[in-house]
N, C-alpha and C positions, 0 to 999 in steps of 0.2 A: 511381313509383306503386306502389300495393299489388299490382297485378297482376304487377309485376316481382319481387315478394318472395314472396308467398303463392300456392301453387297451390290450396290450400283451407284456410280457417281458420274455426273455429267458436267462438263464445262463447255459452255457455248459462247462464242464470240460472233456476233453478227452485225453486219452493216448492210442496210437495205435502203432503197429509194424507189420512188414511183408515185402512183396516184391511188388514193383510197377509193373504194367503190362508193358511189353516191349515198347509198343507204347507211354507210358507216361514218361518213365525214362529220356529221353533227356530234359524234361522240368524242372527237379528237380536237383539242384546243388549236384554233387557228387553221383548221383544215376545211372549214365549211364552204369557202369560196371556190377553190379549184381542186382541192384534195391532194395537192402535191406535198410530199414529205421526204425527209431523209432521217434515218435513225441508226444509231449504233449503240450496242449494249453488250454487257457481259453477264452471264448467269451461271451460278454454280449450285447444284443440287446434289446432296450426298445422303444416300440411304445406307445406314450402317448394318453390318452383320450382327454386332452385339446389341440387343435391344435396350441395354442400359445406357447406350450412347444415343443422344437425340439425332433425329434427321435435321440437317442443316441446310438453309437456303440463303443465298446472297444474290442480289441483282443491282446493277447500276446501268443507267442508260442516258443518252443525250438525244433529244428529239428536235427536229426542225420542221416547222410548217411555215405559216406566215409569222409564227412566233418560234421561240426556241427555249428549251429548259432541260434541266437535269432531273432525274428521278431515281428511286431505288429503295433499298432496304436490306435488313438482315433479320431473320427470325429462326427460332428453334421449335421443333416439334418432338418433344419427348413422349414416350408411352408410359414411362415410370417417373413419378414425381421426385424431384431433387431440389429442395428449397435453396440449398447452398449454391448449387450450380446456377439456378435461376437468378439469385442475387448477384453472383459474379458476372453473369452475362449482361444483365441490365446495367450494372455499374460501369462496365467497360464502354457500353454504348452511350451512357450518360456523359462519360468523360470526353469522348470524341466530339459529341455535340457541344459541350461546354467550351472546349478548346477552339471550336470554330464558330462560336456565337450563334449556334442553332438551337431551336426550341425543342429540347428533348421530350418534354411532357406532351407537346403537340404531336410529335412524331410517334411517340409511344402510343398515344390515344388513337392516332390514325391507323397504326399497325393493328391494335386490338380490334378496331372496328372493321378493318379490311379483311384480316384473316379470321373470319367468322362464318359459320355455316348456319344461316337462318333456318333451314329446314330441319336442322338437328338442335338448334338453339344452344350451340356450343362453339367454343374457340377451336381453331385448328391446332394450335400449340400454345406456347407461353408468350407469344408476341415477340417484341423487339422494337425496331423502328421502321417506319415506312414514310417516304417523303416523295413529293412530286411537284412539278411546276417551280423548281428552284431556278430563279432567273434574275436575281438582284445584282450580282456581280460575277462575271464569268470566272475570273481567276480565283476568287474566294470560294465559289460554289464547286469548282473543279478540285480545289485543295480538299474541301470537305468530303467529296465523293471519293477521292483517292484514299483519304485516311479512313473512311468507312471500310474500304476494301482491305487495307492493311490491318485494321482491327479485327475484321472477319477472319483473316488468316491466323492472327494471334489467338483469338478466342477458340477457333476450331482445333488448332494444335494443342492447346492446353486441355480442352475437354477430352479429346481423344487420348492423349498421353495419360491422363488421370484414370481413365476407365477402360482402356483397351484390355487389361488383364482381368477384369472382373468376370466372375462366373455367372452364368445365367442358365435357366432351365426352360422346359417346353412351355410352361405357363407364361413366362416372360416373353417368349417368342410369339405366342398367341396374342398377347396384348399388343405387341408391335405390329403384327399383321392386321389386326383390327384397326389400329390407329392409322395405318397406311391406307386402309379403305376410306377413311375420312379425308386423307390427303388427296386421294384420287377424286373424290366427290368435289372438293373445293377447286382443284385445278381444272377440272372439266366443266364445272358449272359457273364459277365466279372469277377465276384468275384473269386479270386484265392482260397479262403478258401472253397468255395462251390465245385470247381473243384477238389481240393485236397481231400476233404472228400469223394466225390463220387468215386474217383479213388483209394482211399485207403480202400474201402469196409466198410466205416462207416455206421451208422444207418441213413437212409434217413430222417426220421422225425427230428432227431437231427440236421442234416446238414441244413435242410430247416427251422429251427426254427426262422431264421432271417426275414422270410416273415411276413408281417402284417396281422392281422385278416381280414381287409377289405381294398380294394383299388379300384380305378376307373381309367378308360381310356376314 
């Protein structure tokens, strides 16, 4: 059952429009003149019961100001190292980028730099891909974003199926809770989606759905 897999999972679909506050406009592409925007996005965050299964995050979005673009990404946050899983994860993302003529190495580097905690001098997880300001061709960019989503589903299903029956102990769970603490720190201090949501007047509970049910420091 789902309760045997997920300790907390959130799926958000949001479509919002309005005007950004003046102090926030300079941070958003194309919003500095009048602050008007329209944005639609999907976010999935899954915190697993079994600490041997990584936390999984997926997001895609389309934003319109005086300009318009797609953005998004997929990343994993394991608390226990698994090189084989890491290689599988990155190979699948590399494949979807290659098939859509997108620069995997650029997106991988962007993800590594984005999901980083400067105050800890450590990465949040094992990366993935992160992209923004995709606006060269609407049809091709939408196709890419759609296929990133389908790849996310395939990757998640395969990782969960492979590890759902693995045994774990209290020490493994402690590692997971400590890693979740890092997850909380990143999402409250640095996450752009959290800041965008709070500054666009979204529902606080929905914006903070990415936070785990339990964490330790």
